[in-house]
C-alpha positions, 0 to 999 in steps of 0.5 A: 944919453945926452948929446953936448954941443960945444961952441969955442971961441978966441977971447976977444982981445986975441988976434984972430987972423983966420977971422981976418983973412975971412973978412978981407975975402968978403971985402973983395967978393961985395960985402962992404958992411961985413965988420969984425968976423971971428972964426970958432969951433963947433962941436958935437958929441954924444955922453953915454949916460943917464945922469944929467950932473954926471954929463955936465961934468964929463962934457966940461972936463972934455973941454977944458982938457982936450977941446979949448986952448984955456989961454986964449979961448972960452967955450960953452956948451949945452946939453940935451937928452937923446934917446 
């Protein structure tokens, strides 16, 4: 079995209104050095196989078909063996 960890981020040229709102809130709290805040997604799940290549294929397809909007987001993932 493998544990997959996926990080999804908006592409750099895509506006991030949630990041801007958080950054403005930070400034109101006195965090004046915080810049360029971007908000993304962190996703963990397990893939029930012993074949690492099959796990990689499944994770990539899961991301591309369901977890990520390919028009505005990029993703990266890692997998690790768990017992």
